[in-house]
C-alpha positions as CSV (number, residue, x, y, z in Angstrom):
1,I,50.2,57.2,16.6
2,V,49.7,55.6,19.9
3,S,50.6,52.3,18.5
4,Y,53.7,53.7,17.1
5,G,54.7,55.7,20.2
6,A,54.5,52.5,22.5
7,M,55.7,49.8,19.9
8,L,52.3,48.1,20.2
9,R,51.5,44.9,18.6
10,C,48.0,44.9,17.0
11,S,46.8,42.6,19.6
12,E,47.7,45.1,22.4
13,T,46.2,48.0,20.5
14,E,42.9,46.5,19.9
15,R,42.7,45.4,23.8
16,I,42.9,49.1,24.9
17,M,39.9,50.2,27.0
18,W,38.9,53.6,27.8
19,D,39.3,52.6,31.6
20,D,43.0,52.1,30.6
21,V,43.5,55.7,29.3
22,T,44.0,58.5,31.8
23,F,44.8,62.2,31.0
24,S,46.5,64.7,33.1
25,Q,44.3,67.3,34.7
26,E,47.0,70.0,33.5
27,K,46.0,71.4,30.1
28,H,47.8,73.5,27.4
29,A,46.0,76.8,26.5
30,S,44.3,74.7,23.7
31,G,42.5,72.6,26.3
32,V,44.5,69.4,25.3
33,P,45.9,67.6,28.4
34,K,49.7,67.9,28.9
35,A,50.1,64.2,29.4
36,M,48.5,60.9,28.9
37,C,49.0,57.5,30.3
38,I,47.7,54.2,28.7
39,T,47.9,50.7,30.6
40,I,48.2,47.7,28.3
41,R,47.1,44.5,30.0
42,A,48.7,41.1,29.3
43,L,46.3,38.4,27.9
44,E,44.8,36.4,30.7
45,G,47.2,33.8,31.9
46,S,50.3,35.5,30.4
47,T,52.7,38.1,31.3
48,F,55.1,40.5,29.8
49,K,58.9,40.4,29.7
50,T,58.8,42.4,32.9
51,H,56.8,39.4,34.5
52,S,53.9,41.9,35.2
53,C,50.4,41.7,34.0
54,S,50.4,45.3,32.7
55,V,52.7,48.0,31.2
56,E,52.2,51.7,31.5
57,F,53.0,54.0,28.8
58,R,53.3,57.8,29.4
59,F,53.0,60.3,26.7
60,A,53.8,64.1,26.8
61,S,51.7,66.4,24.5
62,V,53.1,69.2,22.5
63,D,50.8,72.3,22.3
64,K,51.2,72.8,18.6
65,V,49.8,70.9,15.4
66,G,51.8,67.9,14.9
67,I,51.8,64.2,15.4
68,C,51.1,63.8,18.9
69,P,49.6,60.7,20.7
70,V,48.0,62.8,23.4
71,Q,46.2,65.1,20.9
72,A,45.1,62.3,18.8
73,M,43.7,60.2,21.7
74,W,42.1,63.3,23.1
75,G,40.5,64.2,19.9
76,W,39.3,60.6,19.3
77,M,37.8,60.5,22.5
78,H,35.7,63.7,22.0
79,M,34.6,62.5,18.6
80,C,33.5,59.2,19.8
81,A,31.4,60.9,22.6
82,R,29.8,63.4,20.0
83,M,29.1,60.6,17.4
84,W,27.6,57.8,19.8
85,G,27.0,59.7,23.1
86,A,29.2,57.4,24.9
87,L,32.7,56.0,24.5
88,P,33.1,52.6,22.7
89,Q,34.8,49.6,24.3
90,P,37.4,49.0,23.1
91,V,38.8,52.3,22.2
92,F,39.5,51.4,18.9
93,T,36.4,49.7,17.2
94,F,37.8,48.9,13.8
95,S,38.6,45.6,12.6
96,V,42.3,44.9,12.2
97,D,41.8,43.9,8.5
98,H,40.2,47.3,8.0
99,V,43.0,49.3,9.8
100,R,45.7,47.3,7.8
101,K,43.9,48.2,4.6
102,A,43.8,51.8,5.4
103,F,47.4,52.0,6.7
104,Q,48.6,50.1,3.7
105,S,47.0,52.7,1.1
106,V,48.1,55.8,3.2
107,A,51.8,54.3,3.5
108,A,52.0,53.5,-0.3
109,A,50.5,57.0,-1.3
110,A,53.0,58.7,1.0
111,L,56.3,56.4,0.6
112,G,55.6,54.9,-2.8
113,G,55.5,51.2,-3.3
114,A,52.7,48.8,-3.5
115,P,50.2,48.7,-0.6
116,T,51.2,45.2,0.2
117,D,54.9,46.3,1.0
118,F,53.5,47.7,4.2
119,G,51.8,46.1,7.1
120,L,50.9,47.1,10.7
121,H,54.0,45.7,11.9
122,S,55.7,48.5,9.8
123,L,54.6,50.8,12.7
124,R,56.3,48.7,15.3
125,A,59.5,48.4,13.0
126,G,59.6,52.1,12.5
127,A,59.4,52.9,16.1
128,A,62.2,50.4,16.9
129,T,64.4,51.7,14.2
130,D,63.8,55.5,15.3
131,A,64.7,54.6,18.8
132,E,67.8,52.8,17.6
133,E,68.7,55.9,15.5
134,R,68.2,58.3,18.5
135,G,70.8,56.1,20.4
136,W,68.7,53.5,22.4
137,S,70.5,50.3,23.2
138,I,69.3,47.1,21.8
139,S,68.3,46.0,25.3
140,E,66.4,49.3,25.9
141,I,64.3,48.8,22.6
142,M,63.5,45.2,23.6
143,F,62.4,46.2,26.8
144,M,60.2,49.2,25.6
145,G,58.8,46.8,22.7
146,R,58.4,43.9,25.2
147,W,60.7,41.6,22.8
148,R,61.9,38.7,24.8
149,S,64.4,37.5,22.1
150,P,66.9,38.6,19.5
151,T,63.7,38.9,17.1
152,V,63.8,42.6,17.6
153,L,66.8,42.6,15.3
154,V,64.8,41.7,12.4
155,Y,62.7,45.0,13.0
156,L,65.6,47.3,12.9
157,R,66.8,48.8,9.7
158,Q,70.3,47.8,10.9
159,G,69.0,44.4,11.7
160,D,71.0,42.7,9.0
161,K,74.2,44.0,10.3
162,W,73.3,42.9,14.0
163,L,72.0,39.4,12.8
164,Q,75.3,38.8,10.9
165,E,77.4,39.6,13.9
166,L,75.5,37.4,16.0
167,G,75.9,34.6,13.4
168,L,72.3,34.3,12.9
């Protein structure tokens, strides 16, 4: 949910540490914080498109049952603390292969098709496509997803149309 909400790459998601996650002090009646900030750090020696070494993503929570990155991360943090007595580093301790297989099974069951029709980049592509459908410009999607080239067009459902218009 967090990866989708921030258009994160697998490598970015697996580098999130608990020190990179902050929750607002203000909470809903349910006890869930009203907001969360996650800082994604660039690999050592590299920078993001913004020429910075880190990018912050802010999420607002909703005080109802649903798909909410703040609720998901808050729940994960509390579950980890109960299970292990401390928070693991990094936040997500699963191997990328384990997460990929789980995601492929769930996506295939929910949407139909073969598990191999889906990959973890499906989340990134889906988030970019949803942003486009909500009226975001290509440059806004590129900025949010940290794309440096027209490669972003491959991720969009309308990507074929854009690629043809660019003569690519």
